[in-house]
C-alpha positions as CSV (number, residue, x, y, z in Angstrom):
1,X,-26.0,15.4,0.7
2,X,-27.6,13.8,-2.4
3,X,-26.8,10.2,-3.4
4,X,-24.0,10.6,-6.0
5,X,-25.6,7.9,-8.2
6,X,-28.7,10.2,-8.4
7,X,-26.7,13.3,-9.3
8,X,-24.0,11.9,-11.6
9,X,-24.7,12.9,-15.2
10,X,-25.6,9.8,-17.3
11,X,-23.0,10.7,-20.0
12,X,-20.1,9.8,-17.6
13,X,-21.8,7.5,-15.1
14,X,-20.8,4.4,-17.0
15,X,-17.3,5.5,-18.1
16,X,-14.7,3.0,-16.8
17,X,-12.4,5.8,-15.8
18,X,-15.2,7.4,-13.6
19,X,-16.1,4.0,-12.1
20,X,-12.5,3.2,-11.3
21,X,-11.9,6.6,-9.7
22,X,-15.1,6.4,-7.6
23,X,-14.3,2.8,-6.5
24,X,-10.7,3.8,-5.7
25,X,-12.1,6.4,-3.3
26,X,-14.1,3.8,-1.5
27,X,-11.1,1.4,-1.5
28,X,-8.8,4.1,0.0
29,X,-11.4,4.9,2.7
30,X,-11.9,1.3,3.6
31,X,-8.2,0.5,3.8
32,X,-7.4,3.7,5.7
33,X,-10.2,3.1,8.2
34,X,-9.1,-0.5,8.7
35,X,-5.5,0.4,9.3
36,X,-6.5,3.2,11.6
37,X,-8.5,0.8,13.7
38,X,-5.2,-0.9,14.6
39,X,-3.1,2.2,14.9
40,X,-1.6,2.0,11.4
41,X,-1.4,3.8,8.1
42,X,-0.7,2.7,4.5
43,X,3.0,3.7,4.7
44,X,3.4,1.6,7.8
45,X,2.0,-1.4,6.1
46,X,4.2,-0.9,3.0
47,X,7.4,-0.4,5.0
48,X,6.7,-3.3,7.4
49,X,5.8,-5.7,4.6
50,X,8.9,-4.6,2.6
51,X,11.1,-5.3,5.6
52,X,9.6,-8.7,6.2
53,X,9.9,-9.7,2.6
54,X,13.4,-8.3,1.8
55,X,15.0,-8.0,5.3
56,X,16.9,-5.1,6.9
57,X,18.0,-2.3,4.6
58,X,19.1,1.3,4.4
59,X,16.4,4.0,4.3
60,X,17.2,4.7,0.6
61,X,16.9,1.1,-0.3
62,X,13.6,0.8,1.6
63,X,12.4,3.8,-0.3
64,X,13.2,2.2,-3.6
65,X,11.7,-1.2,-2.6
66,X,8.5,0.2,-1.2
67,X,7.9,3.2,-3.5
68,X,7.8,5.5,-0.6
69,X,9.5,8.9,-1.3
70,X,12.5,9.5,1.0
71,X,10.9,12.6,2.5
72,X,8.0,10.4,3.6
73,X,10.3,7.5,4.5
74,X,12.0,9.4,7.3
75,X,8.7,10.4,9.0
76,X,7.4,6.8,8.6
77,X,10.5,5.3,10.1
78,X,10.4,7.8,13.0
79,X,6.8,6.8,13.7
80,X,7.5,3.1,13.6
81,X,10.7,3.4,15.6
82,X,9.0,5.4,18.3
83,X,6.5,2.5,18.6
84,X,9.4,0.0,18.6
85,X,8.1,-1.7,15.4
86,X,11.4,-1.1,13.6
87,X,14.9,-0.7,14.8
88,X,17.3,1.9,13.5
89,X,21.1,1.1,13.7
90,X,24.2,2.6,12.1
91,X,25.5,0.7,9.2
92,X,28.9,-0.6,10.3
93,X,30.3,-0.1,6.8
94,X,29.1,3.5,6.5
95,X,28.3,5.3,9.8
96,X,26.4,8.0,7.8
97,X,23.8,5.5,6.8
98,X,21.1,3.8,9.0
99,X,20.0,0.2,8.6
100,X,16.3,-0.4,9.4
101,X,15.1,-3.8,10.7
102,X,11.8,-5.2,11.7
103,X,11.2,-6.0,15.3
104,X,9.1,-8.8,16.8
105,X,6.5,-6.1,17.7
106,X,6.7,-4.9,14.1
107,X,5.9,-8.4,12.8
108,X,2.9,-8.6,15.2
109,X,1.7,-5.2,13.9
110,X,2.1,-6.3,10.3
111,X,-0.1,-9.3,11.0
112,X,-2.8,-7.0,12.4
113,X,-2.5,-4.7,9.4
114,X,-2.8,-7.7,7.1
115,X,-5.9,-8.9,8.9
116,X,-7.4,-5.4,8.5
117,X,-6.4,-5.3,4.8
118,X,-8.1,-8.6,4.1
119,X,-11.3,-7.3,5.8
120,X,-11.1,-4.2,3.7
121,X,-10.7,-6.2,0.5
122,X,-13.7,-8.3,1.5
123,X,-15.8,-5.2,2.3
124,X,-14.8,-3.6,-1.0
125,X,-15.5,-6.7,-3.1
126,X,-18.6,-7.8,-1.1
127,X,-21.0,-7.9,-4.0
128,X,-18.7,-10.1,-6.2
129,X,-18.4,-13.8,-6.2
130,X,-14.9,-15.4,-5.6
131,X,-14.6,-16.0,-9.4
132,X,-15.6,-12.4,-10.2
133,X,-13.1,-11.1,-7.6
134,X,-10.3,-13.1,-9.3
135,X,-11.3,-11.9,-12.7
136,X,-11.5,-8.3,-11.6
137,X,-8.0,-8.6,-10.1
138,X,-6.7,-10.1,-13.3
139,X,-8.2,-7.3,-15.4
140,X,-7.0,-4.5,-13.1
141,X,-3.5,-6.1,-13.1
142,X,-3.4,-6.2,-16.9
143,X,-4.5,-2.6,-17.1
144,X,-1.9,-1.5,-14.5
145,X,0.9,-3.4,-16.2
146,X,0.0,-2.0,-19.6
147,X,0.0,1.6,-18.3
148,X,3.1,1.1,-16.2
149,X,4.9,-0.2,-19.3
150,X,3.7,2.8,-21.3
151,X,4.9,5.3,-18.7
152,X,8.2,3.5,-17.9
153,X,7.2,2.8,-14.3
154,X,8.2,-0.9,-14.8
155,X,11.8,0.4,-15.1
156,X,11.5,1.7,-11.5
157,X,12.8,-0.6,-8.8
158,X,9.4,-0.9,-7.2
159,X,7.6,-1.6,-10.6
160,X,4.3,-3.5,-10.7
161,X,5.7,-6.6,-8.9
162,X,5.8,-5.0,-5.5
163,X,2.4,-3.3,-5.4
């Protein structure tokens, strides 16, 4: 396969939207590969991190806090519960609802996922200095916040503060 930089037409090769999209593809691959190396996935990280930060909660609440759709939440909880990384218990105030909590094994897995995520960030940003990394993060955050506000995403419970 040809090198994409050699085949990308010049008229769009320097467009910020093109560059962001292409870089996002690399970021996704690096993070997914890192998580996979320790038996995890992005949804696992999001759910475990949400549980550690906010504590035990119902599946619906976890979905709102993590931004994971309920149809994906059930499968994610099943995967994590099967590995004893989370515990599912009936809510004493409403037996129809499950409360999900983080186990000690889940905390250990979260640490592994965080280590892999840090490595993935370092790999992605390797050509940048620490100052450039900080500036890039600030600029991307400003762009995301602007567009979230434009589309009403900031009104969602998982708005930009939990990304």
